[in-house]
N, C-alpha and C positions, 0 to 999 in steps of 0.2 A: 506548515512546514519549517518556518523559521525557528520555532522553538525546538521541534525535534532535532533539527540540523545543529543548531547551537548548543542546546543543552545536553542532548543524548549522543550526538554525533551519528545519528541514524538517518536513513533515507526511507523513501516510500515503501521500496521492497521490504526492508526489514520491519517496518511498521505493520504492514500488511500480514507478514508471516507471523509477528507476535500476536496479532489480533486472532489469526486463525488458531494459534496455539491457546489462547484464552477461551475461545470459543470451543475447542476440542474438535473441530472440523474445518474442512477447506470452504472457502467462500463459495466455490462452484458446486458444492454439494447442498447447499442450503435450498430449501424449497421456495424461497422468496427472493424476488429481485435485490441486488444490493447496489446502491449508488455510493460512489465515492467523491466526495466534495473536498477538494484539497486546496487550502488558501496558501498563497506564497509558494507555489510549486517550484518555482525557480531556485529556491534555496537547496534544492537537491540537485546536484549538478549532473546526476544521472537520470533525472526525471523521465525523459522521453524513453530511454531504454527500459527503466523499470516499469512504466504504464504499459510499454508494448510487450513485455513478458507477462505481466499480470492478465492483460487482455488475451494474448495468445493461448495462455493456459486456462483461461475460463471458457474458452469456446468449445 
């Protein structure tokens, strides 16, 4: 997250949405489980809210 935050000015939520756009579908619609391994999560000042929203929309 340090590079995404510093270089791109993006947070976790924006990165996940961009990844879904590249895949052409939402993560929740994938047939396989998806694991997010996020290093240096604290660089996203909204990390706890972003992960809660991602989790809540995937259940």
